[in-house]
N, C-alpha and C positions, 0 to 999 in steps of 0.2 A: 040237851039243850036244842032247842026251836032254834032252828035255823032262818036266817032272813031271808024276805022275798028276792027270789032269782028274777032280779032286774038291775041292767044298768051293762056296761060295757066288758063284751065276753073276752079275753085275749091271753093266749102264753099258756095255755091251757087249763083257767078257771077263769074265776067271775072276781071281778075286782069290787071290793066292798070299801075298804081306807085301806091306808098306805099303813095300817100294820094289820090286817085282817083280810082274807079273801076265800072264797071257796074253790073248790078242787072238784075233780072228779075221780075217784078211788074203787073199786070194783066192788063196792058195797055202797056208793052213789055219790054224790054232793057230799062232803063234811067239808071243816074250816080248817086252812090250814093247817094251822097249827097244832089241830087236835088229830090229824091224820097218823100221826108216828105215836100214837098215845098205846101202847099192849099193856091188859091186865096181867098182873104177875102174882096176885094173892087179892081175897077174898072171901065174905060167905057165900056169894052167886058164882063163883066158881070159875076157874081156869079152861079156856080149851089152847089145845095144840093149834100153832101155826106155822104155818112156811111161810116162807116171799122167795117168791123171785122177780125182782122189778128193779126200776129204776129210780134210784129217791133223785131229784132236780138237786144237782150244782146249788142251784141260791137258794135253798132251804138247808144246806149246811151252812150257811155263809152268812145267812142270815139270823143278826143279831135278837132279832124280835121274837124266832121258834126258840121253844126248849131254854135251859138255864146253863149249859156248858157253854165258855168261849166259844163261840164263829169260828168256821176256818178260815182262811183266805181265798183269793178267788181262787177257783177250782177250774180245771180244763177240763168239762163237758162233765154228766150227770155222772152215778157213780150208781151199778151196778150191786147190788144188797142179794144176796144169796145167804138165806138163814132158815133158823128153824127155833121157834122155843115148842122146850119138849117137856112132858111130866119124870120127872127122878125122883130118887126117893128122898120124902124128907122137903122137896119144893119143885123148882124147876130151872131147866138149863137153853140157855140161852147164845145159840150157836152157830156160823157162818160166815162168810167172805165179801170182802167187800175190796177196791184199790180207790185210788185217786192219785190226781195229776195237779199240780201247782207250783208257783213259781219259788223257786228259791234262789240266796247268792248264795253262788259260791264262798268257801272259809276260805280257799287260798288269794285267787285271783276275783274275786269281786264281783264275779260274771252273772249274772239275772239265766237262770236255763229253768225247762220246766220236770220237775221234778217230781220221784213215779211211789207210791206206798205200794205196797200190798198187806192189808189186815185182817187181820185171823182173828174172829170174835168166840169168846167161852167164858161165860158168864153165866156163875150159877143164885140161884134165886132161893135160898132157905128158908122156908115158912118161918123155921122160927127166928131168924134175924131180920127178915122181912121190916119188923116194927122199925127197927134205930137204919135199916141200908139208906140210905141219900141216896139211890138211885129211883127212887121207891116213893108216891107222895099215902098221903092218909087213903085217896081212896083204893089202895093197891096198884098203881098206875105206875108204867114208867114211861118214859119218851125213847123211842128207839131213838132219836136226832141226837139227843143226848148220849143216849150209848157207843152211837158211829162217833161222834165226836170224842167221848173219852179215851176209846181206842183210837184212832188216830192223834193225839197229844201223848197218850203212855208211848206210842210208837215212835216219837218225833225228834229225831237227833238233833242234838244241838248244831252240830255243822255238819254240814256236807259239801260233796265234789260236782262239781260238773263232770269231771269224768275222771277215773281214778291216777291217770299218767297226769293232771292237772299242775304245772310246776308253777304256779303261781301269780307268772305274768308271760310277757313276748318271749323274755329273754331268757333262755334255759340255765340256769346258773345249779355251781353244787356244794356243797360243804367247802370249807376252804379258800373256794378262788374271791373270799370275801377279803380286802387286808384289815389288819387288826384295828379295829378304831381305838387302842390306848398307843398303838406305834407311835406316833408322836409326843406321848408325852417321854418319850426314851432320850428325848433330847435336854430334858427340863435337870437344872444342875441345882442340886439343896444345897446350902450352907447352915 
């Protein structure tokens, strides 16, 4: 894929081309931002082992125009991805770890707070199964942004608390302190 000429305003670590497309500089040169995270996991031209120890911009994980998995909510800061793609018997193995921080709502007091999630990636790509693997396209490429997003969504708890001792409000309440909501029915007379 030929890159467009590098002309226009530069900012944010890359060159702006359009609303949905920009160019960023990676260790291998200028690449389309949406293509930066594609990794080869299958194909006739061989797959190379690969290591990462780099920041993934929070905006890329939150940008619905990149990848096909649901974008993450606004993140606090970039995500540092440390991982590797290594050959194993019958295929390849992607492993690594990263941590995100995002705004969540407490399930008890509904206060918004910064929530942290540590994610461990452990994904096999078995050659015999790659044809049916939805994570891999027809050219044998997988999208790292999609893989990272999937790991977050799989680890995403439905409910979180702002702190373990959250009582759900400004007044500390205990079970049994509230009057019985049916107590007023006791005075009803039935004939």
